[in-house]
N, C-alpha and C positions, 0 to 999 in steps of 0.2 A: 378116776371116776368123778362124776358131777355130784357134789354134796350140798350145793346151795343154789339159790336163784342167781346169785352173782356169778357163780361158775358157769351156769348156763348162758347168761347174757354175754359173758366174756368170750365163750366159744362161738356164739352167734355173731358177735361183732368182728371176730378175727377172720371168719370166712362165711359171710351171710349166704352166699350161693350154695356152698356145700352143706351148711347146717340146715337151711330151709328146704334144700333139695331132698335131704334124707327124711325130713319130717313129711314133706309132701308126698314122697314115694310110698311111705308106710301108712300114712293116715288117710289118703284119698285114693279113689280108683280113677284110672286114666284110660282113655280110649286108645287102643292099639289099632291104628288105621290099616295095618297090614293084615291082621287076623280078624279084625272086627270084634274084639273082646274088650271087656272092662277089666283092667288089671291093677293090682296093688302089690307092693313089695312085701312079701312075708319074710321078715328078717330071720326068724327061727328056721324056716325051711330053706332060706337062701335062694329064693326064686320069686318071680312075679306070678301071682295066681289070681284067678277071678272067674268071670262067666262070659259066655258068648253073648253078644249084644242082641242077637236075633232070637235065639232059642232059650237063653237062660241056663243052658247046660254048662258044666264046668269046662273052662277053657284050658287048652294045652299051656303048661307053664313056660315062662321065659327065664333065661339065665339072669343072675343078679346084675350083670353088667349092662343090661338093656335099660334104656331110658325113653320115656315118651316125649321128651323135649330135647332140643338141640343144646340148650343152655339153661341152667336153673336161674341164672341171673345175668342179664346183659347190662353192663355199666358203661357202655361206650358212649351213651348220650347223657351221662350224669349232668345234672341231678334228676333227669327223667330216666327211671329204671324200668326195665322190661323183665318180668318174672316168667319163668317156665316157658321159654320161647318155643313156639310150635306145639306145645302141649294142648291136648283137648280133654276137658273134663266136664262134668255136669253136676250142678248143685242138686237137681232133682234126683239123680241117680245116687249120689252120695248121701243124701238126707233121707231117702225113702227106699228106693229099689233094692239097694244092696242089703238092707236089713231083712227084707223079705226073702231074697235069694239065699241068705246065710241062715235061714231057718228061724228068724225072729219075727215073722209076720204077725203072730198073735199078741205080741207085746204092745203096750200102749205107746203110741207115737206122741200123743198130746192129750191133755186133760183140760177141760174148760168148765168154769163154774158160772152158772147163770145167777139170776136174782131169786133167792128163795122166798116163798110166801110167808115164812116165819123162821124163827131160829131153832125150831125143833129139828132133831137129828134126821128124821124121815124127810123133811122138806129140804134140808141141806143136801142130803144124798140124792134127792130127786133133781136138784139143780145141777148136780155134777154129771158131766157127759165126757166120754172119752172116745178116741178113735185109734184103732190099731194101725200098724204099718201096712198091713194088707188092705184094710179099708181105705186108708189114705192113698195108697197106690191106685186102687180101682177108681176112686172118686176123682182124684186129680188127673188121671189119664182120661176119664170121660170129660172132665172140664176142659182139658187141653184140646180134645177133639172139637168141642164147641168153639173154642177160641180160633182154632185153625179154620173152622167152618165160616167164621166171620171175616176171614182174611188176615188174622193176626199171625205174624211170624217173627223171625229173629230181628231184634232191634226196634220193633214197634213199641210204642209207649202206652202203658195202661194206667188207669187210676182205679184203685180198689176203694170204693166208698161203701164199706161194709162194717157192720158191728163186729167188735172183737169176739172171736169165737171160732168154732171148727169150720164153718163155711168160709170164713176169711182165709183160714189156713189152706183149705182145699184149692181155692182160686189162686192164692199166692204160689202154691206149688205148681199149679197148672201154668202160670205165667213163666215160671222157671223152666218148665218142661218144653215150652215152645221157644224159649230164648228171648222172651219179651222183657223190656225194661218196665218195672212197675213201681208205683208209689202208693203206700197205704195211707189214706187220709182219714182223719177222725170224723165221725158222724156228727160231732158237735159244731162243725163249721157252719157258718151262715151261707146262704145261697151265693152271695157275692164273693165271700172268701173261697168257696169251692170253685166258682167260675174263674177267679184269679189264678188259682193253682192249676186248674185244667188247661187254661190258656198258656201259662208259663211253662208247663211241662210239654206242651204241644201233643197232648194225648190223643190217640186215635179211637180209644174205647174207654168208657166209664162203666165199671161193674158196680152195681148197687143192689140194694134189697128193696122189696116192696114196702117194708116198714122196718122200724128199729128192732122189733121182736114180736112174736105172736101175742105177748101180753101187753105190748105197747104199740098196738096197731094204729093208734092215732098219729104217730110220728111217721109221716110218709116220706121216706128217703127217696123213693122214685120221683116224687113231685119236686123235691129239692134239686135232684140231679138234672131233671128235665129243664127246670128254670135256669140252672147254672149253664147248661149247654146251649139252650135255645134263646135265652133272653139277654145275653151279654156278649160284647165284642171287646177285644183289646183296645186300649186308648190309642196305641200306635196305628192300628188298622183304621180307626176313625180319622186320625190326622192325615194318613196317607190317602184316604178316599177323598177328603176335602182338597188336598193339594193336587191330585191328579185327575179327579173326576169332575170337580166343580167347573173348571174351564170348559169342559166338553158339554156342559148343560147350559151354556150361556145363551144360546139361541141368538147370537150376534151381539149380545150386550156384555160389556165388561163387568165381571163380577168381582166382589171384594174378597178375593181369595186370601190375601195376606191378612186382612182385618179379621176374617173368620178364623183363620189358623191361629192368630195371636190370641184372640179371645178364647178359643177352644183350648189352647195350650194352658192358659191361665186357669180355666175351669177344671181341667183334668190334670193339673200339676202333680197331684199326689195320688192319682188313680192309675192302676194298671189295666183295669177293665171298666167298662161303663155299660149300664143297662140300655138296651136299644130304645126303649121308650123315652128314657131320660136324654139320650143322645139326640133323638128326633126333636124333642121339645127345645133343647139347647140350640140346635142348629136353626130351627124355625125362628126362634127369638132373635138370634144373631142376624139372620138374613132379612128379617122383617124391619131391622133398623134402617134399611135403605128403602125409601118409599116406593121406588119403582119395582121392588121385588115382593112387596107385601102380598100381592094377589096370588103369587105362586111359591111363596116361601115354604108352605107345607109340603107341596109336591117336590120341591128341590130337596128339602130335608129328608123326605122319605126315600128319594133316589140315592142320596148319599149314604143313608143307613143301609140300604140294600147293597151298595157298593162296598161298604165297610165289612158287611157280613160275608160277602163273596171273597173279599181279600183275605179275611181271617180264615175262611174255609180252605182256600187254595194254598195259602202260605204255611198253615200250621198243621195240616193233617194229611197223612198219606192217602186217605180214602178219597180225597178230593171234595169232601164235604165236612160238615160239623162232626165232632166225635159221636160215634154211635153209643147207645146205652144198652147194656145187658142187665136185665132185672132178674134177681134171684129171689124166689118166694121166701119169706122169712122163715128161719128155722130149717132150711134145707142146705144141702151141699151142692152137688152138681146134678145135671140131668133134667132139671125142671126150669131152666132159664128161658127167658123170652126177651126179644129185642124190642127197643122202643125208638 
């Protein structure tokens, strides 16, 4: 028998595949591709039990020898390890759905505390909000339909720029439900910091709220997100536009491509994104240094900014354009979203 943590760690180290395979089999539900059921190993009953994925009805049990994976651990490419090879599971199902199916839908899935108006007990309780597993299932499923409606699917990248709370949880679960890769970013980020992260993540969608909260309506998260998406481009896209587009704008005149690139690289040495207005001003200043270009430096700079924006859109986002923005009215979960 295992009597201490060190005993547990010793067993896990001796045969990690067998140990974590047993844990994964009994702690998680896995999709059986043959029967279309979500199954988990019931060690007491000695069989795999669960629910039909389509109807939610109890599924026919499988024998204890069945496994949803071909190998719990593949060490053939060590030190790169492959766990649960061929297995299919779902964070959304394991975190929400199975609790509803097992009869715990009315239990609280999460509790959130807002900012009370005072330290009185009544105000503290008023600031407390909770969501049950059944409510979370309903709302996250509705939110997932919204995401699918915008074209988001498996592997797409999302940014959740939402206040901490139940609405954030709903959309986080929705992202898991559609198989999207998501990043929760704090609402305290500056516009430029948000733009930096959106570009770095190559996000196709930014989910934000109209404001920080109903009581802090003056903090316009939507405006911050719009600026981050529309007013900034990656520094690399700016340099690429100068290198490849400036010669095409020469109109027969040799343009100082290398000079502009060198000066731009120095100007943006420590920047990952640059504001389009700032980029236009910088490029116009650099181009104006050559007397023959002063009359059209502004037009050249504007064309290069447009080229940088187009390159950023094409190279970084699956939609073929800038990241879309989905705006959630403050204090809501799903179902009232609008796109911007």
